C-alpha positions in Angstrom: 40.4 40.1 16.6 41.0 40.4 13.3 38.5 40.9 10.8 40.1 37.6 8.8 39.3 35.3 12.0 36.4 36.9 13.4 34.6 35.3 9.5 36.3 32.3 8.9 34.6 31.0 12.5 31.2 31.2 11.1 32.3 29.8 7.4 34.0 27.0 9.8 30.7 25.9 11.2 28.7 26.5 8.1 30.8 24.4 5.8 30.8 21.8 9.5 27.2 22.1 8.9 26.3 21.3 5.4 28.2 18.1 5.5 26.9 16.3 8.6 23.4 17.4 6.4 24.8 15.3 3.5 26.2 12.8 5.4 22.3 12.2 6.7 20.8 12.6 3.7 24.3 9.5 2.2 23.7 7.7 5.7 20.3 6.4 5.0 19.6 3.2 3.5 19.7 2.0 -0.5 16.0 2.6 -0.7 16.0 -0.1 -4.2 18.4 -3.1 -2.1 14.8 -2.8 0.4 12.1 -2.9 -2.3 13.6 -5.8 -3.9 14.1 -7.7 -0.1 10.5 -7.0 0.9 9.2 -8.7 -2.2 10.9 -10.9 -1.2 9.6 -11.5 1.8 6.6 -10.4 1.2 6.1 -13.5 -1.6 6.7 -16.3 1.1 3.7 -13.8 3.8 0.7 -16.6 4.0 -2.0 -14.4 5.5 -2.4 -10.5 6.6 -4.7 -7.8 7.5 -5.9 -5.3 5.8 -6.7 -1.9 5.6 -7.8 -0.1 2.5 -8.5 3.6 2.9 -10.1 5.9 -0.1 -9.3 9.8 -0.5 -11.0 11.4 -3.1 -13.2 10.3 -5.2 -12.0 7.7 -8.3 -15.1 7.0 -10.3 -13.2 3.0 -11.4 -13.4 2.5 -8.0 -16.2 1.2 -6.5 -14.6 0.9 -2.2 -14.4 3.6 -0.6 -12.4 1.0 2.3 -12.0 -2.2 3.3 -10.7 -3.6 6.7 -10.6 -7.2 6.7 -8.0 -10.1 6.9 -7.2 -12.9 3.6 -4.8 -15.8 3.2 -3.1 -17.2 0.6 -5.8 -19.3 -0.8 -7.6 -17.1 -2.1 -10.1 -16.3 0.4 -10.6 -13.1 2.3 -13.6 -11.6 4.9 -14.5 -8.1 6.4 -16.2 -5.3 5.3 -15.4 -2.9 2.9 -18.1 0.6 2.1 -19.6 0.3 -1.1 -20.5 2.8 -3.3 -23.5 1.9 -4.4 -26.3 3.8 -6.5 -24.6 7.6 -5.4 -25.0 6.4 -2.0 -21.5 4.5 0.4 -22.7 1.8 1.6 -20.9 -0.7 4.3 -21.3 -4.5 3.6 -19.7 -7.3 4.8 -18.1 -9.6 2.6 -16.9 -13.5 2.0 -14.8 -14.4 -0.3 -14.3 -18.6 0.1 -13.4 -21.5 -2.3 -13.6 -19.0 -5.7 -17.4 -17.9 -4.5 -18.7 -13.8 -3.0 -21.1 -13.2 -0.5 -22.3 -10.0 0.3 -24.7 -9.2 3.3 -25.6 -5.5 3.5 -27.6 -3.1 5.8 -30.3 -5.4 5.9 -30.8 -9.0 5.2 -28.1 -12.1 5.7 -25.5 -13.4 3.6 -25.9 -13.5 -0.4 -23.4 -16.0 -2.9 -22.1 -14.2 -6.1 -19.2 -15.4 -8.6 -15.7 -14.2 -6.7 -15.6 -12.7 -10.7 -17.5 -9.9 -9.2 -15.0 -9.2 -6.9 -12.7 -7.4 -9.3 -15.7 -5.1 -10.0 -16.0 -3.4 -7.4 -12.4 -4.7 -5.1 -10.4 -8.2 -5.0 -8.4 -7.9 -2.4 -6.9 -11.1 -2.9 -4.5 -9.8 -5.7 -2.9 -7.8 -2.8 -1.4 -11.2 -1.6 -0.3 -12.8 -5.0 3.0 -13.3 -5.9 2.9 -12.2 -9.5 0.8 -9.2 -9.3 0.2 -8.6 -5.7 2.5 -6.5 -3.1 4.8 -8.0 -3.6 5.6 -7.3 -7.7 4.4 -3.8 -7.4 7.9 -3.4 -4.7 10.2 -5.6 -7.5 8.8 -2.6 -10.4 8.9 0.5 -8.0 11.2 3.0 -10.8 13.3 5.2 -9.2 13.2 3.8 -5.7 14.6 6.4 -2.9 14.8 5.8 0.9 12.7 9.2 2.5 14.0 8.6 5.5 14.7 6.2 8.2 14.7 4.9 12.2 14.9 1.6 13.8 11.7 1.2 13.6 10.8 2.3 10.0 12.1 2.9 6.4 10.6 5.5 3.9 10.5 4.5 0.0 9.2 6.3 -2.7 8.9 6.4 -5.8 7.1 5.2 -9.1 4.5 2.1 -10.6 4.1 1.4 -13.9 0.4 1.6 -14.6 0.1 -1.8 -15.6 1.1 -2.9 -12.7 -0.4 -0.4 -10.0 -4.2 -1.0 -11.2 -3.2 -5.3 -9.8 -3.9 -3.3 -6.3 -5.9 -0.2 -7.6 -8.5 -1.4 -10.3 -8.7 2.4 -13.4 -5.3 2.8 -13.3 -4.8 4.6 -16.6 -1.3 6.0 -16.2 2.3 5.6 -13.8 1.5 6.7 -10.3 3.7 7.9 -7.4 4.0 5.5 -4.7 5.0 6.0 -1.0 6.4 2.4 0.8 6.9 1.8 4.2 8.7 -1.5 5.8 9.2 -2.7 8.3 13.5 -2.1 9.7 14.2 -5.8 10.6 11.9 -7.5 9.1 11.1 -4.7 5.8 7.9 -6.0 5.8 5.9 -4.0 3.8 4.1 -2.3 6.3 1.9 0.5 4.2 1.6 1.3 0.6 0.4 4.7 -1.4 -0.2 5.1 -4.2 -1.1 9.1 -5.5 -3.8 9.4 -7.9 -5.9 11.8 -9.8 -9.5 11.8 -8.8 -12.8 13.4 -9.8 -12.3 16.3 -12.2 -8.4 17.1 -12.1 -8.2 16.3 -8.5 -5.8 14.8 -6.2 -6.3 11.4 -4.6 -4.7 8.1 -2.7 -5.3 4.7 -2.1 -3.7 3.9 1.1 -3.1 0.0 1.9 -2.2 -1.1 5.2 -1.0 -4.1 6.4 -0.3 -6.2 9.5 -0.9 -9.0 11.1 1.0 -11.4 8.9 0.8 -14.9 9.1 -2.4 -15.7 11.5 -3.9 -18.4 11.1 -6.9 -16.9 9.1 -9.6 -20.5 7.2 -12.2 -18.6 5.5 -16.1 -20.1 5.5 -18.9 -20.1 3.3 -21.3 -18.4 5.8 -23.8 -20.9 6.9 
């Protein structure tokens, strides 16, 4: 075999490999189109189960985590981990008919103005089509699909600070967002936001959604 033929074989194989890689990247579904369709879908969601996770210290966010159910009427109930006087406390909360009820480690529920929820974290904004996840999905800049399979599609992009602040209070600059969508329905399964926390350290907030449109009926505590 000549030296030329010996060299051509590996080169052909290398070109084929590179071509396959390029085709795979270009073959991913369009991220912008997926987010637009997801925003339309999420605008019509009537209820959801939500899980909020905070990684790192964010001085302007009083909650470290939350788990509960909410509906599009603005009612919600669940548990939250709240920073209070330097301590992390787990509380039960109910938002019903415009009132906020909080139950700490001891005692019963205390009724507070619903406006106080925003000082900690207001989960009812999640399903608000004008400022919640639907608005976030519509506002993502430079969306790009980073992975996709038969179950999910992952899209990354930049979220303007004023839009992201509705879900993550205290944001002072645009943030990087990663959005995991159900491939079949394009419903949002998870949104992750990369932030700068205390002393400039990396931090993140994750909002995971599931159990869409199940019956969520919230009543004031007895």
